[in-house]
N, C-alpha and C positions, 0 to 999 in steps of 0.2 A: 648290885647288878652283877649278873653272871651270864654266860652263854645260854643257860637253861631258863633264866628268868630275868626279863628286862622290860622297861617301858620308857619310851622317850617321845617327845613331840618335835615335829619339824614344821616350821611356818615358812611358806614360800609365797612370793608375789603371785597373784592369780594371772599368770602369763603362760601360754602353752609351751613356750621355750624352756620353762622350768621343769618340764616333765623329765628331761634328761637328768637333771640333778636328783629328782626323786628316785629315778631308776638307779642312779649310782649309789645312793644311800641304801636302797633295797639290796643292792649287791653286797655292800658291807654287812648288812644284817644277815644275809644268807651265809656269808663266810663266818661271821662271828658265832652264829647259831649252829654251824655245822650241817647245814641242809645239804643233802645229796645233790650231785651235779645236775642231773636231769630235772629233778624237782625244782632245783634253784633256778635253772634256765627258764622253765615254764613260769615260775613265780615272777621272774623279772619281766617277762613278756606281758603277763597279766597286770602287774604293777604299772608298767609303762602305759598300757592302754587305759587303765583306770585314771592314772594321773593326767593323761592328755584330755580325757573327757572332763574331769573335775576342774582342771585349770582353764578350760574354754568356757565353762558354765558361768552364768552371771552369779554374783554373790559379793561377799565382802572383798576388799582389795587384796587380801591374803588368804591362802588356803592352809588350814592346819591339818597335818598328817599325824595321826597317833600310831606309833609303832609299838607292838607288844610281842613278847616272846614268852612262852611257857614250855612245860615239859612236852607238849604235843604239837605245837605249831608256832609260826611267826605270822603276824597279821599287820597289814598296813590298812588303816581306815581313813577314808577321804570323804568328807561331807556325809552323805548317806550310804556310800558304797564301801565295801571292804574286800580285801584280797588276802587269802591265807595260803600258806604252804605247810604241809604236815612234815614233821620230823620223821625220818625213817628209823 
């Protein structure tokens, strides 16, 4: 694992209040990956919105978020949606 290449999974209870936790983890991923500030802020806003929708949706009792980073981007994948930020 390195700032240029990583994958990890986050499992959170399917509760809308957990969107803040997912957003906080996204903030750590942005810092770790060295995403530029404006792109990082936009990414956090989009992750927060996607997490809120996914955590309100019916489904399994927990939501799995798959976080990947590669040379070109960082991606958070929720259920059928994903949010990505490009590296500058």
